[in-house]
MIZA-349202 format. One record per atom (N, C-alpha, C): atom name; x, y, z; chain. Coordinates in Angstrom, 3 decimals, always signed. Last residue first. Layout:
REM MIZA-349202
(r CA; (X; Y; Z); A)
...
//
This chain:
REM MIZA-349202
(r N; (+14.144; +17.115; -12.206); A)
(r CA; (+15.157; +18.029; -11.636); A)
(r C; (+16.544; +17.445; -11.721); A)
(r N; (+12.513; +15.169; -13.252); A)
(r CA; (+12.596; +16.454; -13.952); A)
(r C; (+13.676; +17.367; -13.427); A)
(r N; (+12.436; +13.033; -11.608); A)
(r CA; (+12.948; +12.796; -12.968); A)
(r C; (+13.141; +14.107; -13.729); A)
(r N; (+11.273; +14.138; -9.340); A)
(r CA; (+12.688; +13.724; -9.287); A)
(r C; (+13.272; +13.473; -10.674); A)
(r N; (+8.641; +14.410; -10.239); A)
(r CA; (+9.441; +15.606; -9.944); A)
(r C; (+10.917; +15.252; -9.944); A)
(r N; (+7.927; +11.716; -10.363); A)
(r CA; (+7.969; +12.523; -11.600); A)
(r C; (+8.819; +13.767; -11.382); A)
(r N; (+8.068; +11.076; -7.619); A)
(r CA; (+8.885; +10.380; -8.617); A)
(r C; (+9.022; +11.162; -9.903); A)
(r N; (+6.088; +12.717; -6.597); A)
(r CA; (+7.479; +12.952; -6.205); A)
(r C; (+8.419; +12.272; -7.206); A)
(r N; (+3.888; +11.418; -7.791); A)
(r CA; (+4.178; +12.815; -8.102); A)
(r C; (+5.624; +13.159; -7.759); A)
(r N; (+3.960; +8.908; -6.569); A)
(r CA; (+4.114; +9.023; -8.021); A)
(r C; (+4.503; +10.443; -8.424); A)
(r N; (+3.570; +9.698; -3.893); A)
(r CA; (+4.753; +8.910; -4.277); A)
(r C; (+5.010; +9.066; -5.773); A)
(r N; (+1.068; +10.950; -4.078); A)
(r CA; (+2.257; +11.735; -3.731); A)
(r C; (+3.538; +11.009; -4.100); A)
(r N; (-0.689; +8.826; -4.548); A)
(r CA; (-0.400; +9.760; -5.627); A)
(r C; (+0.849; +10.580; -5.332); A)
(r N; (-0.497; +7.564; -1.990); A)
(r CA; (-0.185; +6.856; -3.243); A)
(r C; (+0.154; +7.810; -4.361); A)
(r N; (-1.302; +9.654; -0.205); A)
(r CA; (+0.020; +9.031; -0.138); A)
(r C; (+0.415; +8.347; -1.430); A)
(r N; (-3.938; +10.186; -1.000); A)
(r CA; (-2.927; +11.253; -1.059); A)
(r C; (-1.524; +10.660; -1.051); A)
(r N; (-5.058; +7.552; -0.696); A)
(r CA; (-5.195; +8.332; -1.929); A)
(r C; (-4.115; +9.399; -2.051); A)
(r N; (-4.238; +6.712; +1.907); A)
(r CA; (-3.981; +5.896; +0.711); A)
(r C; (-4.031; +6.733; -0.569); A)
(r N; (-5.118; +8.781; +3.632); A)
(r CA; (-3.707; +8.398; +3.589); A)
(r C; (-3.383; +7.657; +2.293); A)
(r N; (-7.900; +8.766; +3.068); A)
(r CA; (-7.100; +9.981; +2.907); A)
(r C; (-5.617; +9.633; +2.756); A)
(r N; (-8.588; +6.132; +3.779); A)
(r CA; (-8.785; +6.613; +2.413); A)
(r C; (-7.901; +7.832; +2.142); A)
(r N; (-8.086; +6.230; +6.513); A)
(r CA; (-7.314; +5.307; +5.671); A)
(r C; (-7.400; +5.726; +4.207); A)
(r N; (-10.062; +8.055; +7.250); A)
(r CA; (-8.648; +8.410; +7.436); A)
(r C; (-7.745; +7.514; +6.597); A)
(r N; (-12.309; +6.521; +6.595); A)
(r CA; (-12.074; +7.784; +5.889); A)
(r C; (-10.625; +8.244; +6.052); A)
(r N; (-12.071; +4.451; +8.410); A)
(r CA; (-11.998; +4.161; +6.976); A)
(r C; (-11.710; +5.425; +6.176); A)
(r N; (-12.537; +5.848; +10.771); A)
(r CA; (-11.227; +5.230; +10.532); A)
(r C; (-11.015; +4.909; +9.062); A)
(r N; (-15.254; +6.484; +10.376); A)
(r CA; (-14.245; +7.558; +10.470); A)
(r C; (-12.838; +7.011; +10.221); A)
(r N; (-16.301; +3.858; +10.366); A)
(r CA; (-16.472; +4.731; +9.200); A)
(r C; (-15.444; +5.858; +9.215); A)
(r N; (-15.655; +3.041; +12.944); A)
(r CA; (-15.084; +2.314; +11.796); A)
(r C; (-15.174; +3.181; +10.545); A)
(r N; (-17.269; +4.817; +14.329); A)
(r CA; (-15.822; +4.854; +14.540); A)
(r C; (-15.104; +4.150; +13.392); A)
(r N; (-19.870; +4.042; +13.532); A)
(r CA; (-19.339; +5.362; +13.159); A)
(r C; (-17.824; +5.483; +13.338); A)
(r N; (-20.314; +0.827; +12.180); A)
(r CA; (-19.993; +1.582; +13.378); A)
(r C; (-19.389; +2.924; +12.964); A)
(r N; (-22.759; +0.107; +9.876); A)
(r CA; (-21.333; +0.404; +10.051); A)
(r C; (-21.155; +1.277; +11.290); A)
(r N; (-25.430; -0.096; +9.487); A)
(r CA; (-24.806; -1.151; +10.273); A)
(r C; (-23.319; -0.907; +10.526); A)
(r N; (-25.930; +3.364; +9.207); A)
(r CA; (-26.540; +2.041; +9.164); A)
(r C; (-25.820; +1.051; +10.058); A)
(r N; (-25.156; +5.978; +9.142); A)
(r CA; (-24.149; +4.982; +8.777); A)
(r C; (-24.685; +3.557; +8.787); A)
(r N; (-26.264; +8.753; +8.566); A)
(r CA; (-26.997; +7.487; +8.668); A)
(r C; (-26.066; +6.346; +8.259); A)
(r N; (-24.223; +10.646; +8.365); A)
(r CA; (-25.303; +10.853; +9.329); A)
(r C; (-26.014; +9.530; +9.616); A)
(r N; (-22.692; +9.542; +6.387); A)
(r CA; (-22.061; +9.857; +7.660); A)
(r C; (-23.104; +10.096; +8.753); A)
(r N; (-24.263; +9.230; +4.138); A)
(r CA; (-23.729; +8.026; +4.779); A)
(r C; (-23.040; +8.306; +6.109); A)
(r N; (-27.061; +10.656; +3.237); A)
(r CA; (-25.830; +11.075; +3.898); A)
(r C; (-25.266; +9.898; +4.692); A)
(r N; (-29.323; +9.668; +2.385); A)
(r CA; (-28.782; +10.691; +1.496); A)
(r C; (-27.510; +11.283; +2.113); A)
(r N; (-30.170; +6.156; +2.541); A)
(r CA; (-29.704; +7.419; +3.114); A)
(r C; (-29.383; +8.420; +2.011); A)
(r N; (-31.124; +3.906; +1.253); A)
(r CA; (-31.198; +3.959; +2.708); A)
(r C; (-30.791; +5.292; +3.325); A)
(r N; (-31.263; +2.746; -1.238); A)
(r CA; (-32.028; +3.962; -0.989); A)
(r C; (-32.168; +4.242; +0.500); A)
(r N; (-29.944; +0.534; -2.170); A)
(r CA; (-30.757; +0.390; -0.962); A)
(r C; (-31.679; +1.586; -0.730); A)
(r N; (-28.641; +1.625; -4.409); A)
(r CA; (-29.538; +0.470; -4.547); A)
(r C; (-30.482; +0.341; -3.361); A)
(r N; (-27.166; +3.691; -3.190); A)
(r CA; (-28.122; +3.995; -4.254); A)
(r C; (-29.127; +2.872; -4.451); A)
(r N; (-25.543; +2.251; -1.464); A)
(r CA; (-26.524; +3.185; -0.897); A)
(r C; (-27.577; +3.568; -1.939); A)
(r N; (-24.086; +0.856; -3.488); A)
(r CA; (-24.861; +0.134; -2.477); A)
(r C; (-25.931; +1.037; -1.863); A)
(r N; (-22.848; +2.979; -4.800); A)
(r CA; (-23.797; +2.139; -5.531); A)
(r C; (-24.684; +1.379; -4.546); A)
(r N; (-21.207; +3.851; -2.725); A)
(r CA; (-22.222; +4.753; -3.279); A)
(r C; (-23.287; +3.962; -4.033); A)
(r N; (-19.567; +1.631; -2.358); A)
(r CA; (-20.452; +2.040; -1.261); A)
(r C; (-21.546; +2.978; -1.771); A)
(r N; (-18.268; +1.593; -4.869); A)
(r CA; (-19.075; +0.459; -4.424); A)
(r C; (-20.035; +0.833; -3.303); A)
(r N; (-16.885; +3.999; -4.740); A)
(r CA; (-17.940; +3.826; -5.744); A)
(r C; (-18.851; +2.665; -5.357); A)
(r N; (-15.134; +3.314; -2.577); A)
(r CA; (-16.056; +4.450; -2.497); A)
(r C; (-17.204; +4.282; -3.490); A)
(r N; (-13.711; +1.160; -3.618); A)
(r CA; (-14.519; +0.979; -2.408); A)
(r C; (-15.550; +2.099; -2.299); A)
(r N; (-12.420; +2.475; -5.766); A)
(r CA; (-13.376; +1.387; -6.018); A)
(r C; (-14.284; +1.139; -4.810); A)
(r N; (-10.776; +4.266; -4.410); A)
(r CA; (-11.748; +4.768; -5.390); A)
(r C; (-12.850; +3.718; -5.582); A)
(r N; (-9.230; +2.420; -2.993); A)
(r CA; (-10.178; +3.249; -2.256); A)
(r C; (-11.179; +3.938; -3.175); A)
(r N; (-7.792; +1.355; -5.155); A)
(r CA; (-8.593; +0.476; -4.305); A)
(r C; (-9.639; +1.292; -3.541); A)
(r N; (-6.461; +3.633; -6.058); A)
(r CA; (-7.491; +3.011; -6.905); A)
(r C; (-8.370; +2.055; -6.110); A)
(r N; (-4.597; +4.259; -4.000); A)
(r CA; (-5.730; +5.150; -4.298); A)
(r C; (-6.838; +4.465; -5.089); A)
(r N; (-3.100; +1.664; -3.961); A)
(r CA; (-3.658; +2.331; -2.776); A)
(r C; (-4.807; +3.283; -3.134); A)
(r N; (-2.137; +0.980; -6.523); A)
(r CA; (-3.217; +0.198; -5.906); A)
(r C; (-3.876; +0.960; -4.765); A)
(r N; (-0.057; +2.848; -6.952); A)
(r CA; (-1.221; +2.805; -7.838); A)
(r C; (-2.401; +2.114; -7.157); A)
(r N; (+1.774; +2.330; -4.942); A)
(r CA; (+1.324; +3.706; -5.134); A)
(r C; (+0.099; +3.787; -6.045); A)
(r N; (+2.256; -0.389; -5.377); A)
(r CA; (+1.613; +0.033; -4.124); A)
(r C; (+1.026; +1.440; -4.290); A)
(r N; (+3.515; -0.145; -7.883); A)
(r CA; (+2.299; -0.944; -7.741); A)
(r C; (+1.536; -0.536; -6.474); A)
(r N; (+5.793; +1.365; -7.280); A)
(r CA; (+4.768; +1.916; -8.164); A)
(r C; (+3.444; +1.164; -8.034); A)
(r N; (+7.136; -0.496; -5.679); A)
(r CA; (+6.745; +0.808; -5.119); A)
(r C; (+5.633; +1.412; -5.969); A)
(r N; (+7.467; -2.562; -7.623); A)
(r CA; (+6.766; -2.799; -6.359); A)
(r C; (+6.272; -1.503; -5.741); A)
(r N; (+8.987; -1.372; -9.638); A)
(r CA; (+7.640; -1.858; -9.946); A)
(r C; (+6.835; -2.060; -8.672); A)
(r N; (+10.735; +1.515; -8.302); A)
(r CA; (+10.618; +0.101; -8.660); A)
(r C; (+9.169; -0.264; -8.958); A)
(r N; (+10.607; +4.861; -9.744); A)
(r CA; (+10.647; +3.894; -8.668); A)
(r C; (+10.461; +2.468; -9.172); A)
(r N; (+10.277; +6.869; -11.550); A)
(r CA; (+11.559; +6.169; -11.571); A)
(r C; (+11.643; +5.036; -10.544); A)
(r N; (+7.349; +7.390; -13.481); A)
(r CA; (+7.933; +7.215; -12.159); A)
(r C; (+9.240; +6.416; -12.242); A)
(r N; (+5.979; +7.549; -15.801); A)
(r CA; (+7.165; +8.383; -15.685); A)
(r C; (+7.888; +8.216; -14.350); A)
(r N; (+3.794; +5.956; -15.474); A)
(r CA; (+4.667; +5.697; -16.625); A)
(r C; (+5.986; +6.444; -16.518); A)
(r N; (+2.504; +7.164; -13.372); A)
(r CA; (+3.232; +5.915; -13.098); A)
(r C; (+4.145; +5.554; -14.270); A)
(r N; (+1.300; +9.387; -14.637); A)
(r CA; (+2.374; +9.590; -13.668); A)
(r C; (+3.175; +8.303; -13.439); A)
(r N; (-0.658; +8.205; -16.277); A)
(r CA; (+0.394; +9.049; -16.863); A)
(r C; (+1.574; +9.215; -15.911); A)
(r N; (-2.185; +6.868; -14.321); A)
(r CA; (-1.565; +6.129; -15.434); A)
(r C; (-0.406; +6.945; -16.037); A)
(r N; (-3.163; +9.046; -12.868); A)
(r CA; (-2.253; +8.101; -12.216); A)
(r C; (-1.498; +7.295; -13.269); A)
(r N; (-4.845; +10.038; -14.866); A)
(r CA; (-3.726; +10.862; -14.389); A)
(r C; (-2.689; +9.963; -13.710); A)
(r N; (-6.624; +7.910; -14.967); A)
(r CA; (-5.850; +8.236; -16.163); A)
(r C; (-4.656; +9.126; -15.814); A)
(r N; (-7.760; +8.084; -12.476); A)
(r CA; (-6.964; +6.893; -12.799); A)
(r C; (-6.112; +7.122; -14.041); A)
(r N; (-9.151; +10.462; -12.819); A)
(r CA; (-8.082; +10.404; -11.815); A)
(r C; (-7.171; +9.206; -12.092); A)
(r N; (-11.014; +9.609; -14.696); A)
(r CA; (-9.997; +10.569; -15.105); A)
(r C; (-8.847; +10.633; -14.103); A)
(r N; (-12.449; +7.858; -13.111); A)
(r CA; (-11.881; +7.375; -14.373); A)
(r C; (-10.775; +8.322; -14.839); A)
(r N; (-13.318; +9.431; -11.039); A)
(r CA; (-12.253; +8.474; -10.756); A)
(r C; (-11.665; +7.892; -12.034); A)
(r N; (-15.382; +10.813; -12.377); A)
(r CA; (-14.193; +11.536; -11.905); A)
(r C; (-13.026; +10.592; -11.631); A)
(r N; (-17.179; +8.667; -12.857); A)
(r CA; (-16.626; +9.449; -13.969); A)
(r C; (-15.351; +10.183; -13.548); A)
(r N; (-17.683; +7.866; -10.210); A)
(r CA; (-17.075; +6.920; -11.160); A)
(r C; (-16.464; +7.667; -12.349); A)
(r N; (-18.885; +10.206; -9.182); A)
(r CA; (-17.614; +9.724; -8.641); A)
(r C; (-16.926; +8.778; -9.622); A)
(r N; (-21.277; +10.378; -10.686); A)
(r CA; (-20.251; +11.428; -10.766); A)
(r C; (-18.887; +10.935; -10.291); A)
(r N; (-22.583; +7.944; -9.928); A)
(r CA; (-22.354; +8.324; -11.330); A)
(r C; (-21.203; +9.325; -11.445); A)
(r N; (-22.699; +8.142; -7.132); A)
(r CA; (-22.005; +7.015; -7.773); A)
(r C; (-21.646; +7.361; -9.215); A)
(r N; (-24.290; +10.472; -6.845); A)
(r CA; (-22.914; +10.445; -6.336); A)
(r C; (-22.116; +9.326; -7.009); A)
(r N; (-26.748; +9.646; -7.972); A)
(r CA; (-25.993; +10.778; -8.517); A)
(r C; (-24.526; +10.722; -8.122); A)
(r N; (-27.291; +7.639; -6.151); A)
(r CA; (-27.212; +7.284; -7.569); A)
(r C; (-26.429; +8.388; -8.284); A)
(r N; (-27.447; +9.057; -3.795); A)
(r CA; (-26.276; +8.211; -4.003); A)
(r C; (-26.206; +7.595; -5.394); A)
(r N; (-29.910; +10.565; -4.207); A)
(r CA; (-28.612; +11.195; -3.948); A)
(r C; (-27.439; +10.290; -4.302); A)
(r N; (-32.057; +9.501; -6.893); A)
(r CA; (-31.617; +9.467; -5.494); A)
(r C; (-30.186; +9.991; -5.348); A)
(r N; (-32.837; +11.960; -9.446); A)
(r CA; (-32.411; +10.616; -9.047); A)
(r C; (-32.044; +10.654; -7.574); A)
(r N; (-35.630; +13.901; -10.683); A)
(r CA; (-34.354; +13.722; -9.991); A)
(r C; (-34.087; +12.242; -9.718); A)
(r N; (-38.100; +14.827; -11.479); A)
(r CA; (-37.045; +14.705; -12.478); A)
(r C; (-35.668; +14.528; -11.866); A)
(r N; (-40.234; +14.782; -9.823); A)
(r CA; (-39.348; +15.947; -9.714); A)
(r C; (-38.233; +15.933; -10.757); A)
(r N; (-41.322; +12.346; -10.417); A)
(r CA; (-42.149; +13.542; -10.644); A)
(r C; (-41.304; +14.811; -10.618); A)
(r N; (-39.275; +9.957; -12.034); A)
(r CA; (-39.508; +10.815; -10.876); A)
(r C; (-40.367; +12.017; -11.259); A)
(r N; (-38.478; +8.502; -14.182); A)
(r CA; (-39.573; +7.974; -13.384); A)
(r C; (-39.959; +8.839; -12.197); A)
(r N; (-36.320; +9.874; -15.185); A)
(r CA; (-37.504; +9.736; -16.036); A)
(r C; (-38.716; +9.252; -15.243); A)
(r N; (-34.507; +9.548; -13.106); A)
(r CA; (-34.987; +10.882; -13.443); A)
(r C; (-36.269; +10.814; -14.266); A)
(r N; (-33.963; +6.795; -13.220); A)
(r CA; (-34.630; +7.369; -12.048); A)
(r C; (-35.231; +8.741; -12.368); A)
(r N; (-32.711; +6.736; -15.730); A)
(r CA; (-33.897; +5.920; -15.504); A)
(r C; (-34.684; +6.457; -14.309); A)
(r N; (-30.474; +8.320; -15.195); A)
(r CA; (-31.468; +8.785; -16.164); A)
(r C; (-32.782; +8.044; -15.974); A)
(r N; (-29.099; +6.609; -13.420); A)
(r CA; (-29.525; +7.944; -12.993); A)
(r C; (-30.641; +8.453; -13.898); A)
(r N; (-28.607; +4.461; -15.153); A)
(r CA; (-29.376; +4.250; -13.922); A)
(r C; (-29.943; +5.583; -13.419); A)
(r N; (-26.935; +5.759; -16.947); A)
(r CA; (-28.206; +5.194; -17.423); A)
(r C; (-29.146; +4.986; -16.238); A)
(r N; (-24.852; +6.307; -15.172); A)
(r CA; (-25.550; +7.413; -15.842); A)
(r C; (-26.890; +6.964; -16.403); A)
(r N; (-23.905; +3.851; -14.607); A)
(r CA; (-24.657; +4.522; -13.539); A)
(r C; (-25.356; +5.766; -14.080); A)
(r N; (-22.637; +3.457; -17.096); A)
(r CA; (-23.753; +2.598; -16.690); A)
(r C; (-24.577; +3.232; -15.572); A)
(r N; (-20.648; +5.440; -16.993); A)
(r CA; (-21.646; +5.450; -18.066); A)
(r C; (-22.873; +4.621; -17.687); A)
(r N; (-19.221; +4.621; -14.721); A)
(r CA; (-19.824; +5.951; -14.785); A)
(r C; (-20.904; +6.036; -15.852); A)
(r N; (-18.325; +2.131; -15.570); A)
(r CA; (-19.255; +2.205; -14.436); A)
(r C; (-19.957; +3.566; -14.426); A)
(r N; (-16.601; +3.055; -17.623); A)
(r CA; (-17.740; +2.193; -17.946); A)
(r C; (-18.783; +2.217; -16.816); A)
(r N; (-14.761; +4.484; -16.048); A)
(r CA; (-15.539; +5.172; -17.072); A)
(r C; (-16.773; +4.351; -17.446); A)
(r N; (-13.701; +2.433; -14.477); A)
(r CA; (-14.466; +3.497; -13.833); A)
(r C; (-15.308; +4.271; -14.851); A)
(r N; (-12.437; +0.952; -16.550); A)
(r CA; (-13.482; +0.358; -15.715); A)
(r C; (-14.340; +1.412; -15.037); A)
(r N; (-10.531; +2.772; -17.534); A)
(r CA; (-11.601; +2.264; -18.394); A)
(r C; (-12.755; +1.675; -17.602); A)
(r N; (-8.992; +3.070; -15.195); A)
(r CA; (-9.596; +4.223; -15.845); A)
(r C; (-10.761; +3.789; -16.729); A)
(r N; (-8.163; +0.447; -14.812); A)
(r CA; (-9.023; +1.083; -13.814); A)
(r C; (-9.727; +2.300; -14.414); A)
(r N; (-6.470; +0.110; -16.994); A)
(r CA; (-7.702; -0.685; -16.918); A)
(r C; (-8.674; -0.092; -15.899); A)
(r N; (-4.440; +1.956; -16.199); A)
(r CA; (-5.179; +2.124; -17.452); A)
(r C; (-6.502; +1.361; -17.424); A)
(r N; (-3.544; +0.890; -13.751); A)
(r CA; (-4.068; +2.263; -13.809); A)
(r C; (-4.909; +2.467; -15.072); A)
(r N; (-2.700; -1.657; -14.598); A)
(r CA; (-3.737; -1.515; -13.584); A)
(r C; (-4.363; -0.126; -13.627); A)
(r N; (-0.617; -1.015; -16.379); A)
(r CA; (-1.829; -1.693; -16.849); A)
(r C; (-2.982; -1.525; -15.872); A)
(r N; (+1.182; +0.122; -14.540); A)
(r CA; (+0.690; +0.909; -15.676); A)
(r C; (-0.609; +0.302; -16.205); A)
(r N; (+1.728; -2.023; -12.806); A)
(r CA; (+1.127; -0.787; -12.289); A)
(r C; (+0.522; +0.080; -13.395); A)
(r N; (+2.789; -4.029; -14.730); A)
(r CA; (+1.528; -4.198; -14.015); A)
(r C; (+0.950; -2.891; -13.459); A)
(r N; (+4.182; -2.719; -17.817); A)
(r CA; (+4.277; -3.212; -16.441); A)
(r C; (+2.916; -3.176; -15.747); A)
(r N; (+4.094; -3.892; -21.102); A)
(r CA; (+3.665; -2.867; -20.177); A)
(r C; (+3.657; -3.454; -18.762); A)
//
């Protein structure tokens, strides 16, 4: 199995495991809360990790069918998955710190301009990476 395919599959499993573990963390907070709720970013980390596990599985399916070179496919897989991981990591960090319920309003030590630039990079990497794979699949079908 080629590296891009393995990376997508392992990422799917890794995100699912993180989603399950953050689910325990979320439940622990809910049980200890008078309102029965968990902090915002504990919820966000849990949900995002679960969703990214399935997004990585979709990427896995698309990269298997992509006609492009291993290098192109690797870049197309790494770009979105790297940003998925950065996002989950930041959500977990905010959940651990309990420092905000809105990372854009309360960016803390991160310069707001850097945060906005990071979001644009995320948009380009996630949409661009998957678009390459999607176009590849379309080309194999027509």
